[in-house]
N, C-alpha and C positions, 0 to 999 in steps of 0.2 A: 325530761319526761318519766323516767324510772327511779322510783324510791326504792330508801335500801331494802329489801327482801326481809322479811320476817321468818324468824327460824320456821321452820317442818311445814313453809310452802314454797321450796322450791319440786315436790313430789309432786303437788298439786299442778303443779306447772307444768310437768312432762303430758298430762291425763288435759291440761288448759292446751298445751301446743297442736296436740290433735284434734283435738275441736276446731283449733283455729286452722290447719292445712286440711281438714278433712273435705275431698272434692280438687283439690289445688291442681292434682295432675292426675290421671287412671290411666292404668297400664294399655296401651304399652309406653307411654311417657313419650311421644313422639307427637308436635307440635304437627302433624298431618293427618293425625287419629280424628276421626268423625266425633269421640264424642268427648276431646277434648279443643271442640271448637266451642262448645255453650260451655262456659267456666264459670265457678264462682256461686256455687248454690246454694249456700248456707250462711246465715246472720250478715245477708245485706240488707244493708238501711241505705234504703236509694235517695236520690235526693227530691224534696217537698214538691219543689214545681216542677217535674219532667212534664216532659208533654206523653199523652197515649201511646207514638207509635214508641217511644224508648223502649217501653216495654220495665223503667221500673220496679224495686222492691219497696213496698212501703217502709217509709223514711222513720220508726220507730220500730221500739221493743220495749216490753215489762215485764217486771217480774216480784210477787209480792216476796216475803218470810218470815217465819214468826224467829222472836227471839224469847228465851226465857231468861229475867234478867234477877239476880239474889236481889229479893228486899231491901240487906244493909249494903247493895253497894248498886244503888242506885244513876249515882255524881261519878261515879268512876268507870263505868261499860262503856265501850264506845265500839264502833263498826267501821274499817278502813274501807275503801270501795276504790279497787283498779278496775278500768274499764281497759281491754287489748281487742286489736283487732289489727286487719290488715289492711295497708296503703296501695291502691292501683296502682303501676310504675309501667310507661311504656317506652319497650326497648326495640329504638327501630337503629337498623344499619345501614348506612351509609354508603355509598361506592365514589372515589372518587373521581372527579372529570378530568378529562387532557385541560380544561382552561381555569381549575385548582376549586372549582365549586363542587358541591357532591348531590345526588339524589341518592334518594332512599329506593332499597331493595329489599324483597323478600327475604335473598339471601345472597352472603356474598365468601365464596372460597377463597381463605387467606392461609400460606403455605400449609395446603394439601387439607384443610381443616376449614368443615363449612362450620360459618357464622350467621344464625337464625334471625331475624326481628322475630317479639314475641312478648304477651304479656307478663311482666313480674311485680311483684310483690315485695311491701318493705314492713317488716315487725310494728309494732306500734304501742305502747302501754304507756297508760296516763293514770298515773296515781292520786287519785284525787284527797287521799285522808282522811281524818277521820272524819266522819256526819254524827252531827246532830240526833241524839234519841228522843228529846224530846220536843221535836217541832220540824220543820222543814230545810232543804239547801236545794240550793240548784245554781249548778255550777259552769261555762262557757268554757265548752275546750276547742283550741284549735291547733290545727297542724300543717306545719307550712308545707307549701308544696318546692318543686327547685328543678334542674335540670345539669347533667352533669355531661360528659362528652369524654369519650374513650377512643386514644385514635386506635387505627391495627396499621399493622407494617408487615411487611414481606418477609420473607428470608433475608434480604438482604437491608433489612430496616427501611426498605422504600414508604413511605405513606399510601397505604392504598384504599385508606377508608375510614371509617369510626363509628362506634355505637355511643348513638345518644340515649340518656334514660332520663325521662319526665315524669313527675308528681304535680297533682293538680292540689291543691289545699284545700283540708278538709275544716269544717266548723263541726260541731258536736255540744249538744246542751245534755246534762245529766242531772235529774229531779232528784231527792229522796224524801220522804216521808213516813213519818212514825205515828201510827196509836195504837189505843190499849185495847186489846180485845180478846174477854173474856176470860183475864188473868196474864194473857201472854202480850209481847208487844210484835203487831203487824209492822216492819221496815217493808217497805213501798220504793224499787229504785226502777226510772224510766227512763231510757236512751234517745236522742233523735236527733235525724242530722238536719243541720240548719244548714247547707247551704243555700246562700241567695242566688237568684235569677234564675229565668226559664232555662232549662237543659235538653237539646232535641237530638236523639238519636240514642239506640242501645251502648255504642264505646261512651260517648259522652256521657251517658247516665251512668257509668259502671266506672268512670275516672273520678268522680267525685262519692263516690259510694264509699262507706265502712263497709269490709268486708269478714265472713267471719267474727262476728263481734262478741263479744261477752263478757262474763262479768266475774270478778272474783272478790269475795266479802269476808272481811276476817277479823273475829271478834274476839275485846278484849273484856272479860269483866263478866262474862252471858256466855250465853251457848246458846245455840241455834238448834231448832227442833227440825225432826223429819218431816217433809211433806208427803213425803212416802209412805210411811212407816210410824206414824204419830202416836204415842202415848195415848190411852185413852181421853184421858182429862183433854189433853189439845187437838181432838178429831175434830169437833166443831168450828176451830177459830181454825182451822187448819184445808177445810173444806170452804172456807170464804175466800182463802185467798187466792185472787186471780193472777192468770200469767197470759201475756201475746208476746208469742215467739220468744220464748223463753223463759227455762225452767228450771228452779234451782235444785241442786240435790248435794246434800252433805258430800264434801269431799276431804280426801286426805286418808291418814293412817284409819283404818275399820274401827271403830269407839270412837272419835275425834267428833267432836263435835264446835269447832271453833273456828269452820272454815266452811263456804258456800259458795259453789262454782256453778254460776246461772247460765246458761251453755245454750245455742240456738237449734240444739238437739236432743230428742229425750233421752237420760242416762238413768241408770241406780243410783243410791246412794253410794260414794264413796269406790268410784271406778278409777278401776286399775287400768294399767298396763303391762301386759303378757310380760312375767318375766324371761320368759323364749324371743320374743321378739327381737331382732338385733338392731330395730331402725323401722322410722318412718314408712306407708307407703302409700299414704293418702286415702286408702279406703277401707276403714273400716269394717266395713261391712263384706270384704273379701278374708279371707284365711292364707294370713303370712307363708305354708309353707307351699300353697299352691300358687300366690304371688311370684314368692321365688321363682320355683320353678320354671312359669312361662316366660317369666325373664331370661333364663340361663338359656333359652330353647330361639333366643331372638338373634336374628340374624346380625353378624358382623357389621351390615350396613345398616340394620336396624337400631344397633345400639347407639352407631356414632349419629344417625338424627337426636336419637333419644340423646345424648349426650350433649350432642350440640342446643337442643332444645332450650333445656334450664340448666343451671347448676345442682339443683336438688333432685333431678332426673339423673346427672350426674354420676351422684353420691349415690344413689338406689345400685343405679349398672355396677358399677364400679366394685358394691359391698355385695353385691348375688357372686359376681364374678368371681371374689373373692373368697367364697363360702366353700368350705373344708368340707367333707362326708360328718365330721361331727357337728359341726354346725347346723346341717341338714337336717343332722337324727334330732337334735333338740327341737327345732323348728315343729319335730313330729310331735312333741307334745308330751303329756305325762298321764299316766293314769292313775289316780287315786284314792282312796278307801272313804268315804266322807264320815263312815261311821267309824275309824281306824282308830289310832291313839292320838292326840293330839302333844304335837312337841313343844314345850319346854321350852323356853327363852334360856340363851346361855349353855352351858356344858356339863354333861350329865355329870352327877354325885358321886357315881358308881355303879359299881357291875348291875345294883337291884334296881336303881332308876331305868337301866338299858330299855326294855320293853317302853316304857311312859315317852321316853326321850327320842326314837328310835324315828326317823324320818318315814311316813306313811309313804313318800312317793318311791321309799326304795324297798317295799313290803312288795310281797308276792300277794296275787289274788285269792281271794277265799277260794277253798277246792271243792266241788259238787259230786257227791254222788249220780252220776246217772247210771249205773246199771253198764257201764260200757257203749250204752248207744251216744248218738252226737249230743249236742248239748239241748238242741231240739230241732230234728228233720220230719217239717211237716209230711212229709213222704214216709217216714217211718212209724209213725203214728196214726191209727188206726181210728184212732178219737176225733180225728179233726179232718174236718171233710171242708173247706170255705166253700166251696161250690153247692153245696148242700146243704151248710149249717144254716140255723136261721132263729132268730131271736123276737123276744114276744116285746114290740113296742106299742103302747098303750092297747093290749089285751088285743092286737093285731100282728100274726107270723108274720115277718119282715124275712123274704130270705133273696135269693139272687132272680133276677126279674120285676123284683117287686119297685113301686113306684112311689118315691118319697117326695114330700116338699122340706127344704133345707132350712133349719131354723136355728143357726148358732146360737149358740151360749157366751156368756162373758168369758171364758175363757179362749172366747179364739182367736184366732192370729187374724191381721189386717183384708189377708185374700180370702178367709173362710166369711168375713164379713159383703164381700164380696158377693157370694152367695146366696144370702139372705132371700128367703121365698121362693127362688130357684126349682124347679120341679125335678129328681135326680133319680134315674137307674139304677136298683144295686146290683154290681156287679161279685158282689162274694163278703160274707161274713167269718169274720179273720175273730178269733183266740191271741193273745199274749202270753205269755209265758209269767206274769203275773195276774192273770184270770179277770185281765180287761178283754174290751166287748168290741170291736172296732168296725163298723159297715164302710165297704167302699164301693162307690162311684161315681157315675159320669153324669154329666150334665145333659138330659134331654135335650135339649137347646144349641147344645153345641154341635157345630156341623162337623168337626175333629173325634166325636164321641168314639164315634168305633174302631175308627184307627187307635183312639187311647188306649179303646178296650182288647186290642188286640196282641198292644205291648206292653199292658202291664201299668200304665199312668193311670191311678185314680187318685181322688181324693175323697180321706179318712174321718169320719166323726163319727161322734158317740150313741149308739142307740137315741139316747134323752135329748137329742138336737135335731132328731128325724120327727116328719107329720106324716104317719101310711096314707095311701090315697086309693083307692077300689081301683084295682089291673084294671089298664088299658083306660081309664079315666084318669087326666091330668091333672084333674080339680077346676077347683073357682081359678076365673082369672088375679093377678096381685094388680091392683090400682095401678095404674101407670106404668107399665112395665118398659123398660129400657127399647128403641127400638135395636134390630141384631146388627144395626150397621155401623153405632155406636157401642157395640159391645166387643167391635172386633179391635182384636188388638192391634199397637202399631208395629212394622216392622221396626224389631231390635236392630242397630251395628253389630256386625259381627266382633266377637270381644278381642279378635287381633287387628284391626280397624286403628 
């Protein structure tokens, strides 16, 4: 199923593997943890005929990308497509009974070691070969199911049970189509789960789903165009590219344009695995150093359960336990000067070029003359008083106690957008060392606003993101405001669960 790896694709596959296993198993990496009882969040293509009670994911995903094909090589240009995903695998532990039969159990202790029933996954990669760049293609891909049995024996060699691993067969269809678009070639790739028959139940649905599904495309005789930062000539065509649950980005070494990763999560062009990362932790939204330190604080009993949960969890626990102080220091990160000298490839030519080829990571930070005062201490700066400072917004003075309506701009993150239209009370006006102004707020409708104000947990917005309101007047109502009962946050599980 796996074709020959083209030159340069190994680096891309490291990033693709991170996508493949994102959320596979979360800290504390134990089967008993609540957060690990609802898995398979990304890139899941569910069966098309699942019952509503199955809560199955949509059966398809699709992406469109742009190619620039030289005028002198339209017939030799080609794009190869690889489909990658995980196939669900049930790991069932069975205890041997007195009559020689077997009964399924959640856990079985064998020679002092716990063996758990659990859901695993098997990596799958299908090489679809070169697809036509002057038409369409339609390929049906099948992955066989299977079952393997592993006997479990005690210290005396007596069989006390077995581990049975089962996989359901999978069927997927991959379609491609190309069309000219403003001097470029738009390539569309879609993937659909074509499991036959009705599926009832959440567990049954995930067993016939493609998990962590993503695409790797590699061009020869042509180059891909960035959709995130397209050149001016390609911007209109890039804006017409439609994506459905799959977002293409340039992959590989920075500056390369021969490879695209179509991922179920939004990435930037040329994503990388940090060089300090010692291995996968299956949670790219967390910091490796923090997760590693938390693993090291787990009790031996917790670590034993994690090792019994999944072989990949065992690798994480063993790797964290084996880390030296030097390994941990490397996880702490590096301070790089973005304006420092660029390291030239290869050895330095001589002492005259040492400054140009010096590694900026080893450079001392720039010195600042602060006149003996701390870098910046609000208590020592009489010109700064966040509690009484103000800023003019639309001709209105805004200071502590002012009421404003939040109007997040395009630079806002997802959390800021949730506050659009909300009325807030200003708690402070602050200035940073670069001269920027930031307005600290608490939401008026937040039942915990006083508590947040007490311990200084504020939301920060730029002055241009605020609409001043008359004192004591919350302003006109926002159409269809959300009911307070729907604004309540769901209680989150303790991270140590």
